[in-house]
DOSE-840799 format. One line per field, with one value per residue (C-alpha): x, y, z; residue number from 1; residue in three letters. Coordinates in nm, 2 decimals, padded with zeros to 4 digits. Each point is the difference from the previous one (the first is absolute). Example, Ala and Ser with C-alpha at 12.3 -4.5 7.8 and 13.67 -1.06 7.14 Angstrom:
east	[01.23/00.14]
north	[-00.45/00.34]
up	[00.78/-00.07]
resi	[1/2]
resn	[ALA/SER]
% end
This chain:
east	[00.00/00.14/00.07/-00.14/-00.21/00.32/00.10/-00.34/00.01/-00.24/-00.15/-00.38/-00.27/-00.35/-00.17/-00.35/-00.20/-00.30/-00.32/-00.15/00.30/00.00/-00.18/00.30/00.21/-00.20/00.24/00.31/00.07/00.11/00.32/00.30/00.14/-00.16/00.13/-00.10/00.00/00.00/00.05/00.32/-00.21/00.29/00.22/00.02/00.08/00.23/00.35/00.10/00.34/00.03/00.26/-00.17/00.04/00.23/00.24/00.20/-00.04/-00.29/-00.23/-00.30/-00.31/-00.16/00.30/-00.07/-00.28/00.03/-00.32/00.06/-00.14/-00.21/-00.28/00.07/-00.12/00.16/-00.04/00.08/-00.05/-00.10/-00.11/-00.38/-00.06/-00.37/-00.31/-00.25/-00.29/00.14/00.34/00.30/00.26/00.34/00.37/00.33/-00.14/00.22/-00.28/-00.05/-00.31/-00.30/00.13/-00.29/-00.05/-00.08/-00.04/00.06/00.10/00.08/00.37/00.03/00.36/-00.08/-00.10/00.23/00.34/00.21/00.31/00.33/-00.07/00.26/-00.01/00.22/00.19/-00.14/00.21/00.21/-00.20/-00.32/00.12/00.01/-00.37/-00.09/00.21/-00.05/-00.26/-00.16/00.15/-00.15/00.15/-00.34/-00.23]
north	[00.00/00.34/00.23/00.31/00.09/00.11/-00.37/-00.11/00.15/-00.18/-00.22/00.02/-00.08/00.08/00.16/-00.13/00.26/-00.13/00.06/00.24/00.23/-00.01/00.34/00.15/-00.09/00.24/00.24/-00.19/-00.12/00.35/-00.04/-00.18/-00.09/-00.08/-00.03/-00.33/-00.01/-00.35/-00.23/-00.21/-00.30/-00.25/00.20/-00.14/00.23/00.29/00.12/00.36/-00.06/-00.18/-00.06/00.11/-00.17/00.27/00.02/-00.21/00.23/-00.02/00.31/00.13/-00.16/00.34/00.10/-00.31/-00.15/-00.33/-00.19/-00.11/00.32/00.08/00.09/-00.22/00.23/00.02/00.23/-00.04/00.23/-00.22/00.07/-00.03/-00.15/-00.06/00.01/-00.27/00.01/-00.07/-00.13/00.22/-00.12/00.12/-00.02/00.02/-00.17/-00.11/-00.12/-00.37/-00.16/00.01/00.30/00.19/00.34/00.29/00.29/00.13/00.36/00.16/00.09/00.37/00.12/00.36/-00.13/-00.30/00.12/00.23/00.21/-00.03/-00.34/-00.17/-00.38/-00.06/-00.33/-00.10/00.25/-00.19/-00.33/00.06/-00.13/-00.35/-00.02/-00.10/-00.32/-00.09/-00.26/-00.07/-00.26/-00.15/00.25/00.17/-00.31]
up	[00.00/-00.08/00.30/-00.16/-00.31/-00.18/-00.01/-00.12/-00.35/-00.22/00.27/-00.04/00.25/00.10/00.30/00.08/00.18/00.19/-00.19/00.26/-00.06/-00.38/-00.03/00.16/-00.30/-00.23/-00.17/00.11/-00.36/-00.09/00.21/-00.13/00.34/00.34/00.35/00.17/00.38/00.14/00.30/00.02/00.09/-00.03/00.24/00.35/00.29/-00.03/00.07/00.07/-00.14/-00.34/-00.26/-00.32/-00.34/-00.15/00.30/00.25/00.29/00.25/-00.04/00.20/-00.16/-00.06/-00.22/-00.22/-00.20/00.17/00.05/00.36/00.16/00.31/-00.24/-00.31/-00.28/-00.34/-00.30/-00.36/-00.30/-00.30/-00.35/-00.06/-00.34/00.01/00.22/-00.07/00.24/00.34/-00.14/-00.03/-00.25/00.11/-00.10/00.18/00.31/00.29/00.23/00.11/-00.15/00.24/00.19/00.17/-00.16/00.24/-00.23/-00.36/-00.08/-00.33/-00.06/-00.08/-00.08/00.11/00.34/00.04/-00.14/00.22/-00.09/00.19/00.15/00.22/00.02/00.31/00.02/-00.34/-00.19/-00.25/00.05/-00.19/-00.34/00.16/00.07/-00.36/00.03/00.37/00.09/00.34/00.22/00.31/00.25/00.07/00.02]
resi	[1/2/3/4/5/6/7/8/9/10/11/12/13/14/15/16/17/18/19/20/21/22/23/24/25/26/27/28/29/30/31/32/33/34/35/36/37/38/39/40/41/42/43/44/45/46/47/48/49/50/51/52/53/54/55/56/57/58/59/60/61/62/63/64/65/66/67/68/69/70/71/72/73/74/75/76/77/78/79/80/81/82/83/84/85/86/87/88/89/90/91/92/93/94/95/96/97/98/99/100/101/102/103/104/105/106/107/108/109/110/111/112/113/114/115/116/117/118/119/120/121/122/123/124/125/126/127/128/129/130/131/132/133/134/135/136/137/138/139]
resn	[MET/PRO/ILE/GLN/PRO/ALA/GLY/ALA/LYS/GLY/ILE/VAL/GLY/THR/VAL/GLU/VAL/ARG/GLU/GLU/PHE/SER/GLU/GLY/LEU/ARG/ASP/LEU/SER/GLY/PHE/SER/HIS/ILE/ILE/LEU/ILE/TYR/HIS/PHE/HIS/LYS/SER/GLN/GLY/TYR/ALA/LEU/SER/VAL/THR/PRO/PHE/LEU/ASP/THR/VAL/PRO/ARG/GLY/VAL/PHE/ALA/THR/ARG/ALA/PRO/ARG/ARG/PRO/ASN/PRO/ILE/GLY/ILE/SER/ILE/VAL/GLU/LEU/THR/LYS/VAL/GLU/GLY/ASN/ILE/LEU/HIS/ILE/LYS/ASN/VAL/ASP/ILE/VAL/ASP/GLY/THR/PRO/LEU/LEU/ASP/ILE/LYS/PRO/TYR/VAL/PRO/GLU/PHE/ASP/ILE/HIS/GLU/GLY/VAL/ARG/ILE/GLY/TRP/LEU/ALA/GLY/LYS/THR/GLY/LYS/ALA/GLU/LYS/THR/LYS/SER/ASP/ARG/ARG/PHE/THR]
% end
């Protein structure tokens, strides 16, 4: 499994939204990308210090995107290719099959991209995310 959407280029999937929420998908098809907020349901317990995939040094869990968190919530920005009733067809997905979805939000660059961003300990390591796959360290 890819560790981030950057490593999931071309991987397609679907999101099935419960029928009673399908009206909430109206107008979503006009967006090319969406933010998926989900529950890391396979993650057991948490650790406040973790060694993230792109590093060998233990880091505070809130300075990482590790799934073993006190509140195991994940986010991914994926490409929305089609809305078909209550089914969203997506691309570049790094989420485990069967993961419970908590919310969907449209990705809007004007709102979501920020100038002058610092990325802390990840500086110089981000190019590795595309080739790094998940191991069992967080299960």
